[in-house]
N, C-alpha and C positions, 0 to 999 in steps of 0.2 A: 809376562808370558800371556798371550791371547786364549780365549775359551775356543775347545778344541770339541769335535763328538763324531763317533763313529755311529753311522745310519745303516740301514741296511732295504736296498729297491732293486727290484728287478732281478734278486737271485745274487746280486754284490752288496759287497761291503764298500763304504766310501767315509775316507777322516773327511771332515769337513770344518771349517772356520767361518765365522761372518764376514762378507767382501768374497770369498773365494767363487770361484766358478768353475762347475765341474760338468761333465758329460755322462749322462746315466742310459740306461735301455728307455725309451720313447714313453712316455707319459699321453696319456688321451687329455690333455690340456690346452688351451689354445695359446698362442706366444702371448707375453703379457699377464698372465692370469698367474694365481698363486697357489702354490702347493706346499702341503704340511707333511713331513715325514715325522710318522708317530713310533717307528722302530729303532728306538735309538737304543744302541748294546753298550755305548759306553759315552760319559760324560767327564771332560777335565777341567776344571778354572784352575786361576792360581793355588786355590786355599785346598781343595780336596779332589781325588777321583770316583766316579761311582761306576761299579760294573753293574751291569744289570743282570738278570737270571731269569729267562733271556733277555728281557729288555729295563730300562730304567722306570721306573712309574713315575709319572709326570713332568715326563720331558718332550717335546717336542722341539723342530727344527724347522722353520718357516723357510721357503725360497720363491723366488720368482722365476717362471721360464721365461727366457731369453730370444732362443729360438729352435725350432725342431728342423732337422735336418737330417742328411745322410752320410756315411761315412766314405771314406773312398773305397773304391772298388778293389775286393780280394778275390783273385783267381783260383778257383778250384780246377783242379787236374788230377783225374783218376785216369791210370795207365795199368792194362794187362800185358805184362810181357809176352811176346809167343801167341797171345790171343786174336791178336787186330781187336782189341778192344780199348775205349779210351771213350773219355769225355771230359769237357772243358764247359766250367759253367763261373758265372760272374757272381757275385752277392754284394750287397751294401747294405752296411748295418742301420737301421734308422736308431734316432737319439733324439733326446732332448737336453738342451744346455741351459742349465738353471744357476742362478748367482743365489748365494746364502744368504739371507738378512740378518737372521737373529736364530739365537737357539734360547728357547722359552721355558721357564721352569714355573712349576704352579706353587 
């Protein structure tokens, strides 16, 4: 069984393991840069599971920023019947694609 961890970034939680690629809320790091997630909520290796209260002490997850991009456009349409009121807007959420390199313990 591979080692897994639950990290928190951008107000969301992600289950990650080394070698995995994830898309997270945009981080202010250039492509090719290193990123360290220190908000690790849970760590599970083959031997035992550690659950943080709220974070697991001494555990960090290292990753590499592969790409900065924008998601597909989502149309936001607001309409009020019988009032001649309508609004149409588009939104593209920025993201950072990250490859998880390793889960590090102290």
